[in-house]
N, C-alpha and C positions, 0 to 999 in steps of 0.2 A: 504494500500500500504506500502510495506517495505520502510523505510526511506533511505535505501542504493540505491534505484532505483529512477532515475529521469524519470518521465513520461513526455516526451517532447510534445506529441500531439496525438490527436485522429482524424482521418479523415473519413468522410463519402464520399464514392466515388459514387456520383450520376450518373456520366457519365463514370464510371470506366470500366464496363464490356461491350464490344462491339463485334459483330461478326467479324471474320477475314476478311470478305468482305466489311465491313463498311468503310466509308470515313475517320473516325478518331478513334484512340485508345489513349485516353487521360491519361497520367500517372499522379499520384498524389504524392506530397511530403510526406514522412513518417518520416523523421528525418533530423537533421542538426547538424553541429559541434558547441558545446557550449564552447569549451576550448580556453584558451588564453596563454598556456605555450609557452615559447620562442623557444623551440626546434622544434615545429611543424609548418607546413604551414596551415594556417587557411583561410577561412572556407573550409575544405576538408573532404570528405568521399569517400572511395574507397573499392574495393574488397569484394563484397557481396556474401554470400551463402544463400540458402533457403532450407527448408525442410517442407514437409506437412505430417500431419497424421490426419485422419478423416477429419473434416472440418476446421482444424486449420493450419496456416502457420507461421513459424518463420524464420526470416532473421537475420544475424549478419554481421557486416562490420567494417572495420577500420575507425576510426574517428580522425582527426587531423594528417594527414600524415606527417611523418618525416623519415629521412633516417634510414632504418632498422626496420621500424614499424610504430606505430601511438600512439597518446596520450592515447587512450583507445579503447575498442571494443563497438560499439553500437549495439542495437537490435531493431527490429520492429516485433510486434506480432499481428496476426489477428485471432480471434476465429471464424470468419464467412466467411471463404474462400475469404478474401480480400475486403469485404464490408466496414469494419472499421479497423483502425490500432491504436495500442498504441506503443510507443517507449520509450527507455531509454538507460542506459549505465551500463555495468557490474560493480558490486562493488568488491572491494578488489583485483583487478587485477593489476593495475598500480598505480604509485604515483599520478595520476590524478583522480583515481576512488574515489567514495564516499560510504563508507570509503576508504581511500587510501590503496594500496597494496605496495609490495616492488619492483615490476618490473618497470623499467623506460619506457618500451614501449611494445606494443603487436601487433601481426600481424597474418595473415593467418587464419581468423576465419572459422570454419566449423561447421555445425549444424546437429543434429540428434535427434531422439525421440526413447526412449526405452519403448515400450508398456508393456512389462512384469513388469517393475518397475514403470511405470507411471511417467517418468521424461524426460524433455527436457534437451539437453546437447549442450553447445557451447565449442568447442575445439579451443585453441589458442596457437600460438607460442609466446614466451616471451624472452626478453633480458633486461639486466640492467647494469648500469654503475658500473665499478669496479669488474665485474665478466666476465670471458671469456665464450664464448659459448652461447647456447640458451637452454631454457627449454620448456616443453609442459605442459599446464594446461587444466583443464576442469571445467566449471561452470555448476551448476545444478539448475533446477527450476521445481516445480510440476505443475505450471500453465502458464509458458511462460512469466510471468510478474515479479514475485518476485524471485530474484536470490540469491543463497547462495554464500559465498566467494569461490573462486576457490580451487580446489584440484590438487595436483601434479599428472600428468600422467607419466612424465619422468623428472628426476632431471636435473639440469643444467649440460651440458657436459663440458669436459675440453676444447674442441675447438668448432668449428662450427658443432655440432653434430646433429642438427635437422633443417630441412627446408621443406616447403610445405607439412605440415601435413594435413590429411583428416580423417574424422570419419564416421562410419556407424554402425547401430545396426540391429540385427536379430529380426524382428518383425513378423515372420511367426510362429504361435502357434503350427504348426505341425512339425517344425524343431527340430531336436535333440539338437540344440544349441540355442533354443529360449531364448532371453534375453541377449545373448552375445553382447557386443559392441566392436568395433575394431577401433584403431587409427593407421594409417600408416604414415610414413614420409621418407625423404631421409637423410642419415647420411653422410655428406661430410667429416667427419673425418675418415670414413671407405671407402673412394673412391667413395662415392655416393651410397653405398649399401642401398637397401630398408629395413626398419625395421617395424615390426607390433607388437602392444601390444593389450591385450584384458582385458575386465572387465566383470565379471559375477554378479555384485551387483549394477548395475545402475550407474556406474562411481565412486563409492566410493573408490575402490582400483583397481590397474592395475598390470598386469604381467610384467615380464622382457621382453625386446624386443627379437623377433626371426627374423631371416633373411631367405629368400627363398633359396632353393638349388642352389649352385653355386654363391650365393651372387651377383645377378645381380644389376647393377647400374640403378636406375630409378628415374625420376624427375616428379613432378606434379602428384603424385600418387592419384588414385581414387579407394578405395575399395568399393565393392558392395556385397550384400548377396543374393543368390538365395533362393527360397522357401524351397529347400531341406537342407539348412544350409551351403552349400559350399560358401566359401569366395573367391572372385576373385578380384585381384588388377591389374588395368590397369595403365600403366605409359608410359611416354616418356623416351627413353634411355638417359643416361647422356650426350651423344654427340648431342642429339636432332635430330637424324637421323632415328630412328625406333620406332614403338610402340611395347610394350611388355605386356604380362600378366602372372601372377602367380596365383596358386590356392591352397587353403587348403580345405581338406575334413574332417578334424578332429577338427573343431571349433577353428582354429587359432593356434593350437599347433605346426604344421609344415606346410611349404609351399613347393611345388614342384619347379622344375627349371623353368626358363623363357621360354615363347613361343613368338618369335618375329614374328609378323604377318603383318606388313606393313612398308614400307619405308615412310619417312616424308620429304616433301619439302615445304618451306614457303617463302612468300614475307613479309618483314617487312616495314611498312610505316616509313619514316624518323623520328627518334627521338621519336618514340612511343613505349613504353614498352609492348611487347606482345610475348608470346611463344605458340607453338602448343600443350598446355596441353590438355589431353582428358577430355571430359565431358561424364560421364558414368551413365547409368540407367538400371533398370531391370523391365520387364513387369510381369503381373500376373502369367505367366507360367514359368518364370525363364529365358526368353530370354534376353541376355545382349546386349545393344546398346552402342557403343562408337563413339563419334563425335569429330572432331577437325578441325582446319583450315589447308588447304593444297593447293598448287598451281600446283600439278602434272597434273591436267586435263585441264590446260589452256596452252596458248603459254608461251614463256619464262617468268619465275616467276618474273623477275625484273620489267616487265612493264605490267603484265596481272592480278595481284591480286590473291587472294585465294578464293576457294570454302570452304564451310563446307562439309566435307566428313564423311561417315558413314560406319561402319563395325559392324556385329552382330555375336553373338556366343551363342550356347545352353549350352556349358559346360565350357567356359572360357579358352579352349585350342585351339580348331579349330575355325577359324574365316572366315567369308564370304569375298569375294573380296571387296576391298574398292571401293566405288562409290561416286560421288559428289551428294549433295542435290541440285537439280535444281528446284526451285519453278515454278509453272505454270505461263504462261504469263498472263498479265492483261492489260486492257486499260490504257493509260498514265494518271492516276489520280494523284491527289496532294499527296496522301500518298503512292504511289508505290515506292518500292525499285528499283532503276534503274537496267536494265539488265547489267551484267558485273561488278557489284559492288564488292569491295574487302571485303569479309566476314571475320570477325575477332572475336576471343574469343567466340565461341558458348556456350550457356547454354542449354543443352538438358533436357527435361522433358518427362516422360512416365507415362501415367495413369495406376497405379497398378491394377485397376479394369478391365483392358482390356489386351488382348494378341493376338499374332499371326496376321493374316490378318485383324483383327478388332482392332488392337492396335492403340491407340490415342497418338500422340506425339506432343509436342510443342517445338519450338526452338526460343529463343531470341538470338540476336547477335548484336555486334557492326559492323558497316560497314563504308567504305569510298569510294571515287572515286578511281577506280583502277589505274587511270593515275596520281594521285597526286605524283609528283616526288620530291617535296621539302617540308620542314617542314611548311613553311608559307602557302602552297597551300592546305594542307590536312584539311578536315573537317570530324568530327566523328559524327555518328548518331546511333540510336538503331532501329533494325528491328525485325520482327516476321514472322514466317511461321509455318504451322502445317501439320500433316498427319493424315488421318483417316483410313489408310490401312497398318499400321505397318511399315511405312517408305518407302513404294513402290512408292508413289507419294506425292507431296507436294502442298499445296494451294498457291495462289499468296502471295508473300512477301510484307508486308506493313511496312511503317515507323511508329515507335512508338514515338520517341522523337519529341518534337515540333519544334526545330530549330537545324541546324547543329552547331557543336561545334568545333571551331578552337583549335588546339592542345595547343595553348598558354593559353587557359582557364583551363588547367589541371595542377595539381601539378607536380613538378619535382622530379626525382629520378636519381640515377647513371645510370640506364638503359633506361632513356627516360621519357617522360610525361606519366602519369598513370591514368587509370580508375580502374585498378586491374589486377591481373594475371589470374582471372577466372570470369565466370558469371554462374548463376544457374537458372533453371526453375523447378517449382513444379506444378503438375497437381492435382486440387481439384474439384470434381464434374463436370468434363468436361471442366473446365477453366484452362488455362495455366497462372500461376502467376510468375512474376519475380520482383525482387528488384534490381535496378541498379543506378549508379551515373549519374546525369545530371548536366552540368555546364552552367553558364551564364557568361557574361563579368565580369572580376575582378572589385572590388570596386576601387574608386579613390585612396585609400591608398595602393593599390597593393594586398590586400588580395583576395583570391579566393572566388568563389561562387559556390561550388560544393557540392550537397546534394543528399541524397538517395530518390528515387522515386519508386513507385510500379505501375504495370500494370497487368490487368486481362483480358484475351481475350478468348472467347468461341472457343473451337475446334469443328468445324462443317464443313459441306460441303460434297460433294461426292468425291470418288476417281477420280483422274485425268485420263481420258481415254487414252489420248495420251501425257504422260509426256515428257518434253524436253529430248533430247538425253543424255544418261548417259554412256559414255565410261567406260569400266571396266579395261583397261590396259594402264597405263601411260608410258609404256616402249618404246622401239624403239628409233628412233633418238631424239624425244622430251624428253624422259626420260633421255637419255644419256646427252643431252645438259643441262638439269636442274641439273643433277648430277655434271657436270663439273663446272657449275656456282657456285653451293653450295660449291664445293671443293675450288675454287679460293677464295670465300668469307671467308672461314675458315682460309686460309693461309695469308689473308691480315688483320691484326689487325686494328680495328677502322672503318672498312667499315660498 
């Protein structure tokens, strides 16, 4: 083991993988916050991403949350599709790393695997005291456990020039751009313009950033690669009102103009940090799935909560009508997600070995009571549902987290209490795997108790013959009313 890596624990998940229809889905803890630096809130871990290749899964997450980042980035790696886990923390990235780096904090971890060069990659946003702006780095590992010191993807900007970065690699050996890796982010010094860089050597070096045609402003960017090598970036527009996509057909050298394919409306629980960022995946035939939270298909957003909604595309330009994911009804069992729950921050996973009508999808998500109107009343939980027919119908949604979490158990940020700005799901061998933060009551000294846990659930069952109603047009009087409410909220700061 490389001495720069702290192996925190290895977990055998004896009751870890259970069918979607079973009574329990028991998550296991895979990491915790070991740091004591005064700038951070401890014990806290937030904002995980996962990626799977072959039978292996890697997750990365913020550890020791502080304003503008965290003490360091943690990782958890499973070589056996989630049966056992090893965890540690990236070396050389922040002043809290072992060995220490020069950055004071790190945030927004994103995970990828480059099969051509045989390397795992963790991409992070960084900031440091005494320097303006942010930088983007990437850490490399040949085995998911022993990590090199990070390399620069994009130098520190003069101002706040990078935010919400995301990474993907082209792993299709028939692609003309096989082995290219891409990192996208939002440049707020350029009005929120999206920027994309690429690497052709396993993350050792990176190109200068390029901007899509027309320089569209996009936030929460999610790049994906189709089997033909096309790169599609899906994002929320800067005003958080529409979803957009851009596409490159030349290996990331250029990107076309933005395609705006859906309006976005959301309900935000009080003082809980969450945005309708998309979660985007590609199936084995190149079909793109984009999911996000949206309240368009319910009654007035302010008191009805969000659905997870879904749109698909074969080319990254034309998109299907948006429709809500409505899991099948289930008897009132102990682990059932209640009907009408407020679905938040979906993490969508697609089995890359499947496609089309036989596509297998897994969806982990946070949820709360749609009627919780005050901070003290809201409780957060983790749920799961899946599809065996390419997202046409969905299995009953089950609760994954063992206990509801009051928002007071979560670390504070300037934007509200936090579990992270995104969630992720990876599908390995027919199992949907996710890593997510779970919290328990704070310690007597006031420190938090929030750590990373993993769950693996078999995607199984038959297509739902009569799925719940799924309206496809949130327009009309309801849509107009939601638009008016959204406009009023934008005009009233602090609401």
